[in-house]
C-alpha positions as CSV (number, residue, x, y, z in Angstrom):
1,M,94.6,138.1,113.9
2,N,97.0,135.6,115.4
3,T,100.3,136.8,114.0
4,R,103.0,134.3,113.1
5,R,105.8,136.8,112.6
6,R,109.3,135.5,113.4
7,A,109.8,137.6,116.5
8,A,110.9,136.9,120.0
9,G,108.3,134.9,121.9
10,S,106.3,134.0,118.8
11,E,105.1,130.4,118.1
12,T,107.6,128.3,116.2
13,T,106.2,125.9,113.6
14,Y,107.5,122.3,113.3
15,S,109.3,123.1,110.1
16,E,110.9,126.2,111.5
17,G,112.0,124.3,114.6
18,M,113.6,121.6,112.5
19,L,115.4,124.1,110.4
20,R,116.8,125.9,113.4
21,R,117.9,122.6,115.0
22,R,119.6,121.5,111.8
23,S,121.3,124.9,111.5
24,R,122.8,124.6,114.9
25,L,124.1,121.1,114.3
26,T,125.4,122.1,110.9
27,A,127.2,125.2,112.3
28,A,129.0,123.0,114.8
29,A,130.3,120.6,112.1
30,V,131.0,122.6,108.9
31,S,134.5,123.8,107.9
32,G,135.5,127.3,107.1
33,A,135.0,126.7,103.4
34,L,131.4,125.7,103.9
35,V,130.8,128.8,106.1
36,A,132.2,130.9,103.3
37,A,129.9,129.3,100.8
38,I,126.9,129.9,103.0
39,A,127.9,133.5,103.3
40,L,127.5,133.8,99.5
41,A,124.0,132.3,99.5
42,P,121.0,134.6,98.9
43,T,119.3,135.9,102.0
44,G,115.6,135.6,102.7
45,S,113.1,138.5,102.0
46,A,111.5,140.7,104.6
47,S,108.0,139.3,104.0
48,T,106.1,137.9,106.9
49,S,103.2,135.6,107.4
50,E,100.1,136.1,109.5
51,G,97.4,133.6,110.6
52,A,93.7,134.1,110.9
53,E,90.5,132.0,111.2
54,I,88.1,132.9,108.4
55,P,84.5,131.7,108.0
56,G,83.9,129.5,105.0
57,G,80.8,127.9,103.4
58,P,78.0,126.1,105.3
59,T,79.0,123.2,107.6
60,S,76.6,120.7,105.9
61,S,73.4,120.6,104.0
62,S,71.5,120.6,107.3
63,D,73.8,123.1,109.2
64,A,74.1,126.6,107.7
65,A,76.7,127.7,110.2
66,P,80.0,128.4,108.4
67,V,83.0,126.2,108.9
68,R,86.2,127.7,110.4
69,L,89.1,127.8,108.0
70,D,92.6,128.0,109.4
71,T,94.5,130.4,107.1
72,A,97.9,132.1,106.8
73,I,98.7,135.3,104.8
74,F,102.2,135.8,103.3
75,M,103.0,139.5,102.5
76,P,105.3,140.9,99.9
77,D,107.5,143.9,100.5
78,Q,105.3,146.3,98.5
79,T,101.5,146.5,98.5
80,P,98.9,146.7,97.1
81,A,99.7,143.6,95.1
82,P,97.9,140.8,93.3
83,A,96.9,137.8,95.4
84,V,97.3,134.1,95.0
85,L,95.1,131.5,96.8
86,L,97.0,128.2,97.3
87,A,95.1,125.0,97.9
88,H,96.9,121.9,99.3
89,G,96.8,118.2,98.4
90,F,94.7,115.5,100.1
91,G,96.0,114.9,103.6
92,G,97.9,118.1,103.7
93,S,97.2,121.5,105.4
94,K,98.3,125.1,105.1
95,E,101.7,124.1,106.5
96,S,102.3,122.0,103.3
97,L,102.2,125.3,101.3
98,A,104.5,127.5,103.4
99,D,107.5,127.3,101.1
100,Q,105.6,127.9,97.9
101,A,103.7,130.7,99.5
102,Q,106.9,132.4,100.7
103,Q,108.4,132.1,97.2
104,L,105.4,133.8,95.6
105,A,105.4,136.5,98.3
106,D,109.1,137.1,97.4
107,R,107.9,137.6,93.8
108,G,105.4,140.3,94.9
109,Y,102.2,138.5,95.7
110,V,99.9,138.6,98.7
111,V,99.5,134.8,99.2
112,L,96.6,133.2,101.2
113,T,97.0,129.6,102.3
114,Y,94.5,127.6,104.2
115,S,93.6,124.1,105.5
116,A,90.7,122.7,103.6
117,R,87.7,121.6,105.7
118,G,88.4,118.3,107.5
119,F,92.2,118.9,107.4
120,G,94.6,120.7,109.7
121,R,92.9,122.9,112.2
122,S,89.9,123.7,110.0
123,S,86.5,122.4,111.0
124,G,84.0,120.5,108.9
125,Q,83.9,117.2,107.1
126,I,85.6,116.2,103.9
127,S,83.2,116.5,100.9
128,V,86.0,116.0,98.2
129,N,85.7,119.5,96.6
130,S,81.9,119.7,96.6
131,P,80.7,122.9,95.0
132,D,78.4,123.5,98.0
133,F,81.2,123.1,100.6
134,E,84.9,123.1,99.6
135,V,84.4,125.3,96.5
136,A,82.1,127.6,98.6
137,D,84.9,127.8,101.2
138,A,87.4,129.0,98.5
139,S,84.9,131.5,97.2
140,A,84.5,132.9,100.7
141,L,88.3,133.3,100.9
142,V,88.2,135.3,97.6
143,D,85.5,137.4,99.4
144,Y,88.0,138.0,102.2
145,L,90.8,139.0,99.8
146,G,88.3,141.5,98.3
147,T,88.2,143.3,101.7
148,R,91.9,143.8,102.0
149,A,93.4,147.2,101.0
150,D,96.8,145.5,100.5
151,V,95.4,143.5,97.6
152,V,94.9,145.0,94.1
153,Q,91.1,145.3,93.5
154,D,89.7,145.3,89.9
155,A,86.3,146.3,91.3
156,P,84.8,146.6,94.7
157,G,84.9,143.1,96.2
158,D,86.8,141.8,93.1
159,P,90.4,141.1,94.0
160,R,93.0,140.4,91.3
161,V,93.6,136.8,92.3
162,G,95.0,133.6,90.9
163,V,94.4,130.1,92.4
164,A,96.8,127.2,92.3
165,G,97.1,123.7,93.7
166,G,98.2,120.2,93.1
167,S,96.1,117.0,93.1
168,Y,93.2,117.7,95.5
169,G,94.1,121.3,95.4
170,G,94.4,121.3,91.7
171,A,90.8,120.1,91.2
172,L,89.7,122.8,93.7
173,S,91.6,125.4,91.6
174,L,89.8,124.4,88.4
175,L,86.4,124.1,90.2
176,L,86.7,127.6,91.7
177,G,87.9,129.1,88.4
178,G,84.8,127.6,86.7
179,T,82.3,128.9,89.3
180,D,83.8,132.2,90.5
181,Q,84.4,134.6,87.6
182,R,86.6,136.8,89.9
183,V,89.4,134.3,89.5
184,D,91.9,135.8,87.0
185,A,94.4,133.0,86.5
186,I,94.5,129.2,87.3
187,A,97.3,126.8,87.8
188,A,96.5,123.1,88.4
189,D,99.0,120.2,88.8
190,I,98.5,116.4,88.7
191,T,94.7,116.4,89.2
192,W,91.5,114.9,87.9
193,N,89.1,116.1,85.2
194,D,86.4,113.5,86.0
195,L,86.7,111.7,89.3
196,E,84.6,108.8,88.2
197,S,86.8,108.0,85.1
198,S,89.9,108.6,87.3
199,L,88.9,105.9,89.8
200,F,87.1,103.6,87.3
201,G,89.5,104.0,84.5
202,P,88.0,103.2,81.0
203,S,90.3,102.6,78.1
204,I,88.1,101.3,75.3
205,L,87.4,104.0,72.6
206,G,83.7,104.4,72.2
207,N,83.1,102.2,75.2
208,P,79.4,102.0,76.1
209,V,80.2,100.8,79.6
210,A,79.6,103.5,82.2
211,L,82.4,102.4,84.5
212,G,85.9,101.0,84.0
213,A,87.9,98.9,86.4
214,F,88.0,100.2,90.0
215,K,91.3,101.4,91.3
216,K,90.9,99.8,94.7
217,L,94.5,100.4,96.1
218,W,94.6,104.1,95.3
219,T,91.0,104.7,96.5
220,G,91.6,102.7,99.7
221,W,94.8,104.7,100.4
222,F,93.1,108.0,100.0
223,F,90.1,107.0,102.1
224,S,92.3,105.8,104.9
225,V,94.0,109.2,105.1
226,G,90.6,110.7,106.1
227,L,89.5,108.0,108.5
228,L,91.3,109.1,111.6
229,D,89.2,111.8,113.4
230,P,91.3,113.8,115.9
231,V,88.3,114.2,118.1
232,N,86.4,110.9,117.8
233,G,89.3,108.6,116.9
234,V,88.8,105.8,114.3
235,T,85.2,105.6,113.0
236,E,83.6,104.0,110.0
237,C,83.6,107.2,108.0
238,G,86.2,109.3,109.8
239,R,86.2,112.9,108.7
240,F,84.3,112.1,105.5
241,S,80.7,113.3,105.0
242,P,78.1,110.6,105.1
243,E,77.5,110.9,101.3
244,W,81.1,110.3,100.4
245,C,81.4,107.5,103.0
246,A,78.5,105.7,101.3
247,A,80.0,106.2,97.8
248,Y,83.3,104.6,99.0
249,I,81.6,101.6,100.6
250,D,79.6,101.0,97.5
251,A,82.7,101.1,95.3
252,T,84.8,98.8,97.4
253,A,82.1,96.3,98.0
254,Y,80.6,96.1,94.5
255,G,83.1,97.8,92.2
256,R,80.4,100.2,91.2
257,V,78.7,103.3,92.5
258,S,75.0,104.2,92.8
259,P,73.4,106.9,90.5
260,A,73.4,109.3,93.5
261,S,77.2,108.7,94.1
262,Q,77.8,109.2,90.4
263,Q,76.1,112.6,90.6
264,L,78.2,113.4,93.7
265,M,81.5,112.6,91.9
266,R,80.4,114.5,88.8
267,A,79.7,117.7,90.9
268,S,83.2,117.4,92.4
269,S,84.9,117.1,89.0
270,P,86.2,120.0,86.9
271,V,84.5,118.5,83.9
272,S,81.3,119.9,85.3
273,V,82.6,123.5,85.0
274,T,85.3,123.5,82.3
275,A,82.9,125.1,79.8
276,Q,82.7,128.1,82.2
277,I,86.5,128.5,82.6
278,T,87.7,131.7,80.9
279,A,90.7,132.5,83.0
280,P,94.1,131.7,81.6
281,T,94.9,128.1,82.8
282,F,98.2,126.4,83.4
283,L,97.9,122.6,83.5
284,S,100.6,120.1,84.5
285,A,100.2,116.3,84.2
286,G,102.5,113.7,85.7
287,Q,104.0,111.0,83.6
288,A,104.4,108.9,86.7
289,D,100.8,109.0,87.7
290,S,98.5,105.9,87.7
291,L,95.9,107.8,89.8
292,F,95.3,110.9,87.7
293,P,97.0,110.1,84.5
294,I,97.9,112.4,81.6
295,A,94.5,111.7,80.0
296,Q,92.8,113.6,82.8
297,A,94.7,116.8,82.2
298,N,94.3,116.3,78.5
299,A,90.5,116.2,78.8
300,T,90.5,119.4,80.9
301,A,92.7,121.2,78.3
302,E,90.5,120.1,75.4
303,Q,87.3,121.0,77.1
304,I,88.4,124.5,77.9
305,R,89.8,125.1,74.4
306,A,86.6,123.8,72.8
307,A,84.4,126.1,74.9
308,H,86.6,129.2,74.8
309,P,89.3,128.9,72.0
310,Q,90.8,132.3,72.9
311,T,91.5,131.3,76.5
312,P,95.2,130.8,77.0
313,V,96.0,127.2,78.1
314,K,99.5,125.8,78.7
315,M,100.2,122.1,79.1
316,V,103.2,120.5,80.7
317,W,103.9,116.8,81.0
318,Q,106.3,116.7,83.9
319,G,108.4,113.7,85.0
320,G,106.7,113.2,88.4
321,G,103.3,112.4,89.7
322,H,101.5,110.4,92.4
323,D,103.7,107.4,91.6
324,G,107.0,109.3,92.2
325,G,109.1,109.6,89.1
326,I,111.3,112.7,88.7
327,N,110.8,115.4,91.3
328,E,110.2,118.6,89.3
329,S,108.2,120.4,91.9
330,D,110.5,123.4,91.9
331,R,110.3,123.7,88.1
332,I,106.5,123.4,88.1
333,Q,106.1,126.0,90.8
334,G,108.4,128.3,88.9
335,L,106.3,127.9,85.8
336,M,103.2,128.6,87.8
337,A,104.7,131.8,89.2
338,D,105.7,132.8,85.6
339,W,102.1,132.3,84.6
340,F,100.8,134.5,87.4
341,D,103.5,137.1,86.5
342,T,101.9,137.3,83.1
343,Y,98.2,137.3,83.9
344,L,98.1,138.9,87.4
345,A,101.1,141.2,87.5
346,G,101.3,142.2,83.8
347,G,104.9,141.0,83.5
348,A,106.7,139.2,80.7
349,S,104.5,137.1,78.5
350,S,104.3,133.4,79.3
351,N,104.0,131.2,76.3
352,T,101.4,128.5,75.8
353,S,103.9,126.0,74.3
354,F,103.7,122.3,75.1
355,E,106.5,121.1,77.4
356,V,107.5,117.5,78.0
357,T,110.1,116.0,80.3
358,L,112.3,113.3,78.8
359,G,114.2,111.1,81.3
360,G,117.9,110.5,81.1
361,G,119.3,114.0,82.0
362,A,122.0,114.9,84.4
363,I,122.1,115.2,88.2
364,S,121.8,118.7,89.8
365,T,124.9,119.8,91.7
366,E,122.7,121.8,94.1
367,D,120.5,119.1,95.6
368,S,121.4,115.9,93.7
369,S,118.0,115.9,92.1
370,A,117.4,114.8,88.5
371,D,118.1,117.5,85.9
372,P,116.1,116.1,83.0
373,V,115.9,116.9,79.3
374,V,112.9,119.1,78.4
375,L,111.3,119.2,75.0
376,Q,109.0,121.9,73.6
377,A,106.4,122.2,70.9
378,S,104.7,125.4,69.8
379,A,101.2,124.1,70.5
380,Y,99.6,121.3,72.4
381,P,98.4,118.5,70.1
382,G,96.6,116.3,72.7
383,I,97.4,112.8,73.7
384,N,96.9,111.4,70.2
385,G,99.9,113.4,68.9
386,S,100.3,115.7,65.9
387,S,100.8,112.6,63.7
388,R,100.9,108.8,64.1
389,Q,103.2,106.1,62.9
390,E,101.9,102.6,62.2
391,V,104.2,100.0,63.7
392,P,103.5,96.4,62.6
393,L,102.8,93.9,65.3
394,A,102.8,90.1,65.1
395,G,101.7,87.2,67.3
396,P,99.2,84.3,67.3
397,P,95.9,84.2,69.2
398,Q,96.6,83.3,72.8
399,R,94.5,81.8,75.6
400,V,94.9,83.3,79.1
401,L,93.6,82.6,82.5
402,S,91.8,85.0,84.8
403,P,92.4,83.2,88.1
404,S,89.9,82.5,90.8
405,G,89.7,85.4,93.3
406,G,92.2,87.4,91.1
407,T,95.1,85.6,92.8
408,P,98.0,85.7,92.1
409,A,97.9,89.2,90.7
410,A,100.5,91.1,88.8
411,I,102.1,94.1,90.5
412,T,102.6,97.2,88.4
413,V,102.4,100.2,90.7
414,L,102.3,100.7,94.4
415,P,100.5,103.9,95.7
416,G,103.1,106.2,97.1
417,L,106.0,104.0,96.0
418,G,105.7,104.4,92.3
419,G,105.7,102.6,89.0
420,S,109.5,102.2,89.0
421,L,109.4,99.8,91.9
422,G,106.5,98.0,90.4
423,S,108.2,97.7,87.1
424,L,111.1,95.8,88.7
425,I,108.7,93.0,89.6
426,A,106.0,93.4,86.9
427,M,107.0,90.4,84.9
428,P,103.9,88.9,83.2
429,L,102.6,86.0,85.2
430,P,102.6,82.6,83.6
431,G,99.3,81.9,81.8
432,Q,97.9,85.3,82.5
433,S,99.3,87.4,79.7
434,A,99.2,87.5,75.9
435,M,102.1,89.2,74.1
436,F,102.4,90.7,70.6
437,E,105.7,92.2,69.3
438,S,107.0,94.4,66.5
439,K,110.1,93.7,64.5
440,P,113.3,95.5,65.5
441,L,112.9,99.2,64.8
442,D,114.9,100.6,61.9
443,A,115.3,104.0,63.6
444,P,114.9,105.6,67.1
445,L,111.3,106.3,68.0
446,T,110.2,108.8,70.6
447,I,106.6,108.1,71.8
448,I,104.8,111.1,73.2
449,G,101.1,110.4,73.9
450,A,98.7,107.4,73.9
451,T,99.3,104.5,71.5
452,A,96.2,102.9,70.1
453,A,95.8,99.1,69.5
454,S,92.9,96.9,68.4
455,L,92.2,93.5,70.0
456,R,89.9,90.6,69.3
457,L,88.5,89.0,72.5
458,S,86.4,86.0,73.2
459,S,85.7,83.5,76.1
460,T,85.6,79.8,76.2
461,V,82.2,80.1,77.9
462,P,79.9,83.1,78.4
463,V,81.1,85.3,81.3
464,D,80.0,88.6,82.8
465,D,82.2,91.4,84.2
466,V,85.5,90.9,82.2
467,V,88.6,92.9,83.3
468,L,91.9,93.0,81.4
469,F,94.9,95.2,81.4
470,A,97.0,96.3,78.4
471,S,100.4,97.9,78.5
472,L,103.2,98.9,76.1
473,R,106.7,97.7,76.8
474,V,110.1,98.4,75.1
475,V,112.4,95.4,74.6
476,S,116.1,96.1,73.9
477,E,118.3,94.1,71.5
478,S,119.6,92.2,74.6
479,G,116.1,91.2,75.6
480,R,115.8,93.6,78.5
481,E,112.2,94.8,78.9
482,S,111.4,98.4,80.1
483,F,107.9,99.2,81.3
484,P,107.3,103.0,81.1
485,Q,106.2,104.1,84.6
486,G,104.4,100.7,85.1
487,L,101.2,102.2,83.6
488,V,98.4,100.0,82.3
489,A,95.2,100.6,80.4
490,P,92.3,98.9,82.3
491,I,89.7,97.3,80.1
492,R,86.3,96.3,81.4
493,L,83.4,94.7,79.5
494,D,80.0,93.9,80.9
495,Q,80.1,90.5,79.2
496,L,82.1,88.3,76.8
497,R,80.9,85.4,74.8
498,T,82.3,82.7,72.6
499,E,81.8,84.9,69.5
500,P,84.8,87.3,69.2
501,V,84.3,91.0,69.7
502,D,86.7,93.6,68.4
503,I,87.7,96.6,70.5
504,T,90.1,99.6,70.1
505,I,91.9,100.8,73.1
506,N,94.1,103.8,74.0
507,L,97.1,102.7,76.0
508,P,98.3,105.1,78.8
509,A,99.9,108.4,77.5
510,I,103.6,108.1,78.1
511,V,106.9,109.7,77.1
512,T,109.6,107.2,76.2
513,T,112.2,106.6,73.5
514,A,112.9,103.3,71.8
515,N,116.3,102.9,70.1
516,A,117.0,101.5,66.7
517,G,117.0,97.7,67.2
518,D,114.5,97.8,70.0
519,R,111.1,96.1,69.7
520,L,107.7,97.3,70.9
521,R,105.7,94.7,72.9
522,L,102.0,94.9,73.6
523,V,101.0,92.9,76.7
524,V,97.4,92.1,77.7
525,S,97.0,90.6,81.2
526,T,94.2,89.4,83.3
527,T,95.3,90.7,86.7
528,D,96.7,93.8,88.4
529,S,96.9,94.1,92.2
530,A,96.0,97.8,92.0
531,Y,92.5,97.1,90.7
532,R,89.4,95.2,91.8
533,L,89.3,91.9,90.0
534,P,86.5,89.4,89.2
535,E,86.2,86.6,91.7
536,R,85.3,83.7,89.4
537,P,87.9,82.1,87.1
538,A,87.6,82.4,83.3
539,L,89.6,81.6,80.1
540,Y,89.9,84.3,77.4
541,D,91.2,84.1,73.9
542,I,93.1,87.2,72.9
543,A,94.2,88.1,69.3
544,L,95.1,91.2,67.3
545,A,92.1,92.7,65.5
546,A,94.5,94.9,63.5
547,P,98.2,94.0,63.1
548,T,99.6,97.4,64.0
549,L,100.2,99.9,66.8
550,A,99.3,103.5,66.1
551,V,102.1,105.4,67.8
552,P,101.7,109.1,68.5
553,L,104.4,111.5,67.4
554,V,105.0,115.2,68.2
555,D,107.5,117.5,66.5
556,M,109.5,118.9,69.4
557,V,112.7,120.7,70.0
558,Q,115.0,120.4,73.0
559,V,115.0,123.5,75.2
560,R,116.8,122.1,78.3
561,S,119.6,119.6,77.9
562,G,119.9,118.5,81.5
563,A,123.7,118.3,81.0
564,A,124.9,121.6,82.5
565,A,125.6,120.0,85.8
566,Y,128.4,117.9,84.3
567,W,130.3,121.0,83.1
568,W,130.3,122.3,86.6
569,L,132.0,119.1,87.7
570,L,134.9,119.8,85.3
571,G,135.8,122.9,87.2
572,T,136.2,120.8,90.4
573,L,138.7,118.4,88.9
574,P,141.8,120.3,90.1
575,I,140.3,120.5,93.6
576,I,139.6,116.8,93.6
577,A,143.1,116.0,92.3
578,L,144.6,118.1,95.1
579,I,142.5,116.3,97.7
580,V,143.6,112.9,96.3
581,A,147.2,114.0,96.4
582,L,146.9,115.1,100.1
583,L,145.3,111.9,101.1
584,A,148.0,109.9,99.3
585,W,150.7,111.9,101.1
586,K,149.0,111.4,104.5
587,R,148.2,107.7,104.1
588,P,151.7,106.2,105.0
589,R,151.7,108.2,108.2
590,L,148.3,106.6,109.2
591,A,149.0,103.1,108.0
592,G,150.5,101.9,111.3
593,D,147.6,103.1,113.4
594,G,144.5,102.1,111.4
595,Q,145.0,98.4,110.6
596,R,141.8,96.3,110.6
597,P,142.8,92.6,110.5
598,D,139.1,91.7,110.5
599,L,138.8,93.3,107.1
600,D,141.9,91.7,105.4
601,A,139.7,89.6,103.1
602,V,137.3,92.3,102.3
603,P,138.0,94.2,99.1
604,L,136.1,97.3,100.0
605,A,134.5,98.4,103.3
606,I,132.3,101.5,103.7
607,E,131.3,102.8,107.1
608,G,129.3,105.8,108.2
609,L,128.1,106.6,104.7
610,G,124.9,108.6,104.6
611,K,122.9,111.0,102.5
612,V,120.7,113.9,103.7
613,Y,117.8,114.7,101.4
614,K,116.1,118.0,101.0
615,G,113.9,118.5,104.0
616,G,116.3,116.9,106.4
617,Y,115.5,113.2,105.8
618,R,118.7,111.2,106.4
619,A,119.4,107.8,104.7
């Protein structure tokens, strides 16, 4: 093995080097008070990490030679111990998981991280979690854990192991859990259930159309991550397998995929194995996620519970996701560790309550991150809620334009930048949107789940391939419109004629609160820059098929207020007052030396202001 112990002469990783350089700079600048504070901070554990190259599954369908997987092992202080296999997100590597792995090792687990084939220093091509390749790789890593004496073994070759990951790694965790019965616990964050419905999002209930509108921006962004080949440079397919390259080209060129590509996507989707998942499963979905929205995790939970009602399943709707939102990664990783403590280490029992993050909490005094409100229900009701409230809507039939070439197009979300940025400029474009509104609400309304609406659609002339986008907005008494996470429900119909057709849609699952006096607004638009749009122009008539919104409700209690940070600030008030007094005492002595005539007309000047974020990024 190539050891990575932190000893003299050992290799220093990029993150370790950055940490050491930052530490030297900080030590030269901090005051005695800060040094004292650092002295009180908890010290790291004695656990270490080791690296090894482990053979995985076959290289390809025509090459049975195993790929080489670049791995790292993080050891706890005491062994034998249960193991956790960590899988990274798309574009990441084993280095992306070092912090989480160390935290789990500190809690008493043998942790194995690795770079998936096609990423980091691992060989092979990207097959997007194919059961024959990436899932076979992960199963080979479980084989490896089954040979280690420092891992608890439930039977020969059967290690006590949990698997966890986010996004790309989350799907891998579910696929492995559904195909390898040695997996004892699963934790998956912000990932897909069905890759096809994720990338071709359907929203019509009972929709006979096989594919929805194609998410061209997100798909293009992900494919571009895998295009650069470190050996061959930029090629048409990069590090992707030929089969996945062909599927991408079909989707971007035609907005559809071939039957062969559909089978490929199905095999790489947890929906293909959820009926076989019996291991306790922790699921986390992101409210700020237009790529793999809450509906995807909801489908996974419902499929597992339908097949195996006794299997423990916990659902969390966190405030983050692929679009940004509230960064709750530390909380989610902590909940995952608690889940493993229960089902791998036999510790305190984790509950299967439903948890939801509600925005508007305090700011953490530790790292300036959001400290949001968390709500909890005893059981998960699904995206339709435990009950529904009918909210009357009103508005006349409206004619809208689908412009030639789909230009100009509305902007709702931007991959990697988030729905919050898009919502700042997501005003409905003139002539492209129909709007229907409720009366002012008599009482506050907390929406938790997917609101349903019914529409009546027709076209001035017969057209094929119709794409629309529906969204729910909240309008305050002052007229300010909020657009929860910039999420839209894509609607696609094979054809639309002059005779009206009625459809019922599920709007995106969201968590938001409308105050008394606010109005709910249903917006139906013809364009969205994140999706592939029809090239030819068309005129559509849009009306309400039913004059109500069916709003999902869930009875929940607040378990985390997000306000504790403010009380900490109260204790600092005497110190702040003392600092202000000292500055006021010193100011007359400095007035003669620090005059800036060039700023006489400026009411406030700020220079040298900056912020250092977690990870060392300075703004």
